[in-house]
C-alpha positions, 0 to 999 in steps of 0.5 A: 147918749142923750134922752129923747127929750134932750134930743128933741130940745136940741133939734128944736133949738136948731130950727129957724123961727119960721120952721118952729112956727110951722111945726108948732101946730103939728106938735100941738096935735101930737101932744093932744093925741098922746094925752087922749091915748093916756086918758083912754081906759085900758080894757082887759081883752080876753085871750084868745079873741072871740074870732080865734079859731073861727075858720076851718083849717085848709087841707092838707093837714101836714101833721096827719101826713108827717110820716109820709112827708118825711119818708118822701123827703128824707135823703133828698138833696137840697136844690 
């Protein structure tokens, strides 16, 4: 199995000169974006995020009614 770099080289070698010239600006842009992402400092993000748990749960809370749910569904045949 080849590495991604080897595969990329093989694909480029198969391109015509015109196709390679057409692809070159897009490859340069991809390279610039990858370099910008690599330079961007990674900030430590707290977990959980500040918005986590910011909304109320929706009724019904099934954990409060688990015994009733199991009692109603026990023995019921699947559809």
